N, C-alpha and C positions, 0 to 999 in steps of 0.2 A: 656623458660622462661629465659629470662635476667630480672636482676633488675634493674628497669628507681628509678630514681628521686622520694621518696615518695610526689608523689601529689596526690592518691589516696587511701581511705579510704584501700582498700583491701591492699599495698606495707605493707601500715602504718600496718596492721595488723600483715602481713610477720618478721616487721623487729621486730615489741613489740613482735613475741612467740623466735627469736635469742635473744634478749637482755635480756629476763628473762634466757636465760641457761647461762649465761656469768659472770662469778669475774669481767673483766674490762670492760669498758664502750661502748657503740655505737654510735658513732657519725651522725647525719641526718646533710645534708646541710644548718638547721637552727641555727645549733649549734656555742655559740660563737668561741669555739677551731676546728671549721670543719677545713677553711682557714688554720690557720696554719698546723693541721695534713695532711696536703693535699700538705704541699709544697712540692718539692722536692731536693736536691742540685743544681741537673740544669735548672736555671730560664728560658730557652724556653721550659720546660715541663709544659703545664697551662692546666691541666683536672680535671673532676669534677667527680669525683665517686659515685654512688649512695647513700654510707655509709659506713662508715669506724671503723671497731672494734680495736681498742686496745686490746691489751690479754694481760693477766698479766701472761699464762703458758701455757704447755703443753695443760691444759684441755680446754683453751679456743680455742688454735689453734683445738685440733679435734671435740671438739663441732660444731666449725662454718663452716670447712671441711665438713663434716656432711652433719650441717645442706641446705649450699651451693648443695652440689650436691641433695641432696630433691628435692630444688625448682629451678634445674637447674639455679643458680646463677654464672654468668660468675666472677672471682674471678681474684685480682694480689697481690701479697706477698711484703711487705714492710721492708727491716732491721732497714739500718740507710737512704736510698731513694740515694745514690750518683751516683748510676750507670749514665753515660753518658746517655744510650738510654732513660731512664724514666720508664723501665720496671715496677716499684714497682705501676701504676695506671692507670688508664683507665677509659676515659667516662664510668657512668652510668653503674660500676663494683660495687664489693663487696670488697674492700679494707681488707687485716688481717692484718694488721700493729703490728711491733714484737718489737717496738724500747722502748720498757718500760719493755720489756725483758732481760736486759742490765746487769746484776750478771757477777763477773767472780770468780773464787776461784782455788786457787793457793796452788799444792802437793811439797815443794819446795825438796823434800827429794825424792819423786821419779820422776819430773821435771816434772810435768803433769796441766798442764790449761784446766778447766774444765768453756766456757765462753759461754753466753747464745747467739743467734742472732742479740738481739738488741744492742748489744754491737757493738765500734767503737775500732780502734788501740789502740790507747790514754790511754782508760780505761785499756786492754791487760799490756801496756808497763808498767802502770802507778802500778798495782800487781803485773808481772811479776819481773820486776828488782829490786823493794824490795828485793829479792833473788838475784840479779846478773844474771834471768833467760830473755830470749827471744824466740819468734820465729818466724821466717820469715815472713814478713808480707808486706803490701804497703808503702809508700815514703811518705804520707799524713797521719799525724795522725788521722782525720776525717773519715776515711775510714770504712764503716762499714764490719766486720769480715763476714760476712755473705757471701754476695756475691762477695765478694773476695776469699775466700776459695774457693766454691764452679766451680768458674771460671778458679782454679790453682794456679794463685796469687804468685807476688814476689815481692821481697825489695831488701835492704838494706845487707839483709845477704844471699840471697839466692845460691851466687856463693858458700857459704863456706856450705849450709844445702837445700839446694833445692829450687821446690816452697811450698808456705804453703800450700799446698793441700799435698805435702811429707811429710811432717809431724805433719798429722793429725792422728790420732789413733783411733777413732771414734765417729760416730755422732749419736743421737734420731732423732729421724723424725717422723711427719705424714704424711702418704700416701695418694693417690688420693683417698681411699677407708677409710679413718678416719684412716686404724690404726695405733697406734702407735710402731714403731719398733727399735733397735737398727741395724745398720752395720757395722761393724769392718774387716780386713783382717780373722778374723776366723768366723765371725754372719755376715750373708747376701752380704756375698766377692767381687761376681756381683757387687750386685748395691753399694756399695764400690767401688766398682773399678768409676765407674761410675760416681758417684757423684765427683769426686775428679778430676776435669773439668768441668762436662757437663751440672753446672749451676743446675737453680730451677726448671728443669724439671721433678722430678721423687718425687716432695715432700718438706713437709717444715721439714728446720730441726731446731730443737726447742733445742737444744745443740749441741756442740761441742767440743772433747777433743782434746787436742794438745798436740808435745811431744816437750820440753823446752831447752836450750843447755844455758849452762854457754857466757854471755854475758854482759860488763860495769861491774859494772856501767856508767864507763866513757872508753870512745873511743877515736881513734884519730878519728875526722875526721870532713867535716862543705864544705865551695864554695869557689873557690878561682874564680872572675871576670877580665874578661880583655876586654877595648875596641871590639865595633864589627867591627871595622874594620881589626882589629888580626883576624879573623873569622877561616881563612884561616890556619891560622899555628898554631893556638891554636886547630882545629880538625887534622891536620893530627898532633901533639903532641899528645894529647888524643889517637889518634889508635895506634901508638904504645904504649904508657907510659897502655891502658887498656890491651891490646894484651899483653903482661910481667907480667899483675897485679895477684899477687897471689891469690886464692879463697878467701881466707879473705878479700877480700879487695873487697869492692862494688861499682862500679864508675857508674856515667852518667855523659854529656856533655850537657848546656841547650843555648838557644840564647832564648834571650828576653828583654825590654824595664826593667833596673830592677829597679824592686818596691821600695815603700815608705815603705822599712822593718827597724826595729829597729837595726838589727844588719847591715845594708849598711850606709858607710856617702853617708849625706845630698846631697852634688853634685855630688852623681852620679844614684840618683833619678831620675825616667822617662829617662836616657841615656840608647842607644841602646847597648848591651857587648853578650860575648859570658862569658861561664865560664865551668869550672868542679867540679863535686862535689865525695865524698868520706866519706866512712865510711869501717874503719880496724876491719874485726872484731877478736879481742884478746887483745894481749897485748898492750898497749901503746907505748911504747919502740920500742917495732916490728913495730908498725904501724905508728911512726916517722921516721922509716930506710927506710920504705915501701912508704911513700908521698915523700920521702925527695926530688926527680927527678920532680916532680910535684912544689914541694916549691921553686925548683932553676929555674923553667922555669920562663921567660918572665918578664914584669913590670905587677903585674893587679894592676886594682885601688879599687877591694878590695881581704884582705885575710882571710876568717877566717876558716882554717882550723888548728886544736888546740886540744886539749884533752877536751873533754864535758859530759856532762851528754849524756847515749845513748836515752831518752825521752829527750834531748833539739832534738837534731841530728833528733828524726825523727820528728817535729815539724817545719823542716828547710823549706818548701817549702808550709805551709798550708795556709802563708796570700798571697799564687798568685792562689789556687784558694779556693776562702769564700764558702758557700752559697747564693745564688738566684740569680748571676751571672749568664748572657747566655753563655751556653759551645755548643761548635761544633768541634765534636774531627774523626781524621785518623790517620788513625796507620798501619805499614806495619811490619814487619821480613825481616832484615837484614843478611847476612850469614859475613857480614865481613864492615867494611868502606873504600868504595872505594875512587878513586880519584874521580871518577864521582859522587860520594853519597856527596865528602864535596863539591866540584861544585854544585852540584844542593843544597844544603842548603847556603852555602857563596851566592849564587846566590836569593831565595826567601824568604830567612826567613831577611835580611834585611825591604823587599817591606810589612811586614805583616802590615795588614789595624788597627790594634786594638792594643793601648799601655798594652793592661792586657792578649793578647798574649804569648804563649811559644811553643817552640820546645824541647821536650826532646828524647836524643838519648841516651838509657839504658842499662849499658852492661850484659848478661846472664852469660849464659857458667860455669862453674865449677862445681860445684855437681849439677846442673839441670839438666845436661848432665852424670854424672854417673849412674843417675836413669834410668831404660830400657825405651826406649820409648812407650813401650804398660805397663808399672806398674802402671796406670791411665789413664782417661779420659785425660787429661791436655796434650796437644801437643807441637809440633816444638820446642821441648827439642837441635835438631842443630843447633836452631837459635845465632849467637853473641848477636845480638843486638834487640830490639828492638825499634823502631822511632815512635814516639805521636807528631802530630801536633794539639796542644790546643786551637782551638781559644774559645776568648773570649770579650764578650762586657757587655756593660749595660742598653744599650738603644735599647727595641725589634725591632725599626723600621731599625736601622744597619745591621738585621740582612744577607740579599740581599751581601751584598758587603763584608761582613766577610767567607760567607760561600764559597763562588765565590773564591777567595784567599786562601781561603783550600784544595777547588777542585781542584785548578789549580796547587797549590802544590803537591798535592799528586800525578794528574795525572802525579808528573815530576817526584818520584821517585819511583812508581810502576813498573818504565820495569829494575829499577836497584836491585828486592826490588824479594821477595822468593814467594811471591805469598800466604800465611798463613796468621792470624792473630789472636792477642788475643782473647778469647770471649768477654771479660769484653774493649775489647777496640772499639765494636762495635756499630756502633750509631743505630740510631733509623731508621733513610731513608736507609740501608742498605742492607735490605730483607735476606731471606733465602740463597740467593746463599753462600753474603759473612758468615753468620753463615758455613755452609757447609765448608767454607775456615778457619775455626778455625780450622779442626780435618782433620786426613787422611780419605781413603775412608773404610778401615779394621774399625777405630773405631769407622761410623758414622753408620755402619750396626752395631753394636755392641748394640752401644750408641741405636738406633733404634727397635732392641730387646731389651731393658731395660726396657724404655717406653711402647712397649707393652704389657710387663707381667704387668708392675706396676703404669702404667697409658694407658688405652686402649684407653680412649675414652681423649686424647689429655687436660684432665679438669685444667691442670698446661699450658695452652699454655699465658697466656701474662709474653716472655721471649722470650731469644737469642732461639727461639724453634729446637727441635725437633719431627720430626711427627714420629709416632707411626710406627714398623713396619705390614706389611700387607699382 
């Protein structure tokens, strides 16, 4: 049986039985808070679950999983709902909402943070930076910690410290049969391997334990922008600058219309720009020396690279990706920045169909490559850059032309790319073959075997799904 909207007395009885077991709330479509609770970051995703369980702790998660199995209910799992594909929600399903479980605990002596799955990276940075500590995270502070970590995760600190999942020490989770267990390098180690990159296929994580590093609280960081008509020269400079950057320096290039952000001059708002953003995970003095070639390059229309709080830099890109807009992404890994890839970017980016769209070229390498490829399920450690074409717009009726431009751009990039994809950037329309491209064959086989062990009926299937081995 799959749960349907509670229009019958039978279904209402089932919901009432579940509600009686919970400490948190169970929302039905008629409840005032239902619409707000079902909304995700990506405004393109508009689905109506039969009910939403707002969990307050691991007990609620365990009770809901057991109940759903008992009654044959389709479930989805929401952390912060920031995933591009919108896998946190499905029509007529039971959503397990973890957003109220958002506490962060820091042990500064051990340099460890314990984080609940409903927290975002802004929550984590706020607590860890009190002690001048951080762990590699995303590049948007409103991104949820759970989905990013389970997919591998990368950000400004990754060239120095690896993927987010490389800094995961252990997790507590509820499996598909409702069992509560811990996974780490020494306990359920095979499962721990799969959780670090294999997404939400193996259970619902109720607690993440991260290794922290000394970072900040003041870092040399920011964004330097140039007119779009200089894109060819800027990208060629970026290729050389990033290739010679030390591991402490995280970098990205961006092509977009300048947003009406408070840190940008008003006269460039809405103008096409190309930029280079950096964050140095070391002393400000060393950072000033490292970014000096960038500071000396060209004549920018805006230069925001300066010493600043790490927490401030972590919000640099937030204003460009607010919740509720319509988003459609395509992404590829690149082995390097070739002349052909620069020409493709320079040709297609200025033709973007929405002033809210952006194209990001984020540098990888460094510590990411120093971890063995088989250290975890997180893959494609040999990639030098990840390109993400991030179309964004407000009017739902405009989707056709924005999606078409994104696909056309993507089609031009693919022959120049490595063929793989970051699993957290796979869109809802890309299908099983694209999910497979996130892993090599050996890892897929190992993940499928783990799926067969921990979720043989594919109970957790509304995700970037890995089928259990047969």
